[in-house]
N, C-alpha and C positions, 0 to 999 in steps of 0.2 A: 125414580127411574134413572139409570145411568145413561149418559149421552153416548150415542154411537160415534166411534172415532174411526173413520175410514182408513186413515194412515196406519194405525195400529193393526187393524183387521187385515189389511193388505200385506203388511210386513209379516205378520204371523203366518198368513197363508203361504207366502213364499218360503218361509223357513220350514214349514211342514212339507212343502212340495219337494224339497231337496231330498233326493234319494228315492222319491216316488215318481217323479216326472223327469224327463231328460233335462239336463242342466241347461242346454241351449234354449229350451222353452222358458225355463225360469228366468234366465237372463233377459230374453227378448221381452217377456211380459213386464219384468221389473223396469226395463228401460222405458216402456210406454207409460207406466205410472210415474216414473221420474220426469219424463217430458211433460206430463200433465200436472206437474207440481204436487202430486200426492205424496211421493217419496222424496226424501232429501238425500244429499250426498252422504250423510252419515248412515242413512238407511241402506243405501247401496253398498257402502263399505261393510256394513253388518251382514248383508246377504252374501257378499264375497267371502267373508270370514267363515260363514256357515258352509259355503261350497268348498272352501279349502279344507275345513275340518272333515267334511264328508269324504273328500278325495284321500286325505291322509288315513282316515279310518279304513276306507276301502282298500288302500294299498297295504296296510298292515294285515288285514284279514287275508288278502290274496297271497301273502308270504308266510302265513301262520299254518304249519302243517296240520294243526288240529281242525282247521276249517277247510282244508283242501279236500276235495272229493274227486274221485275218478268218475268220469262221465260214463254212463251206461253205453254198452255197444248198441249200434243202430240195429233196429229190427226191420223186418220186411214191411211192416205197417208204416214205419218212419220213412222208408224209401219211397213208398207210394205217395206220401204227403208232399214230398219235395217236388 
């Protein structure tokens, strides 16, 4: 049976969260694990690289005409929800 490695599990979870959770939450939670000596400085740098790669990819998609969509016009139902 393989031994459970909390550090690897936490690091993988943070990498998977990027793009699915707000970045500020990922950073805040990572800092707590760093302060608890679960994550290392190298782990924090790795998380930062994944965040930077996510932002770069997101910026490229936002300027790519193939991925830009026009927003649908607001309906009366939308106005009621506001």
